[in-house]
C-alpha positions, 0 to 999 in steps of 0.5 A: 306623664303617663297617657291616662294623665295626659288624657284626663288634664288635657280634656280639663285643659279643654274646658278652662280654656272653655270658660275663659273663653266665655268670661274675657272681656278682650276680644283676642284672647276670646278668639284664640281660646275658641280656635284652641277649647274647639281643636283639642278635645279631638286631638286627645280623642285621637291620642286616645284611641291610638294610644289603646288600639296600640297597647290595649284597653286604659280602664281608668282615669284619674280626675282631673278638673279645671281650676282658675289658672295662667293659661297660658302659663300652663299651656308653656309648661305643658308635660311629655307624654308616651308616644312609643317611637309610633310615628302615629302618635309622634304626629298627633302630639306634634300637633297637640305641641302646635295648637298649643304654640299657636294659642299661646302666640295669640294669647301673648301678642295679639290684642 
């Protein structure tokens, strides 16, 4: 996945998680999604800034929007994004993967 797509889709995913957080009747899901949507935008912002610092400004982003979906299923299938063999980008992507895996765990196993 290209960086601009990753950034736009990740920010839309944060919005989806936030809306699901507000509408769920499950306390465990509410808490898991709260942690996820609070942390994700900052990590995505860091990725965008570091990527642009290394390659130049991304001038156009695709439109991404929140849709009804199974968040757990979507989180499991997140595509890989460019890291340019940059330790800084690799670390940020690893943090996003960590957050995603923790959220899947919380959604799947905590009541």
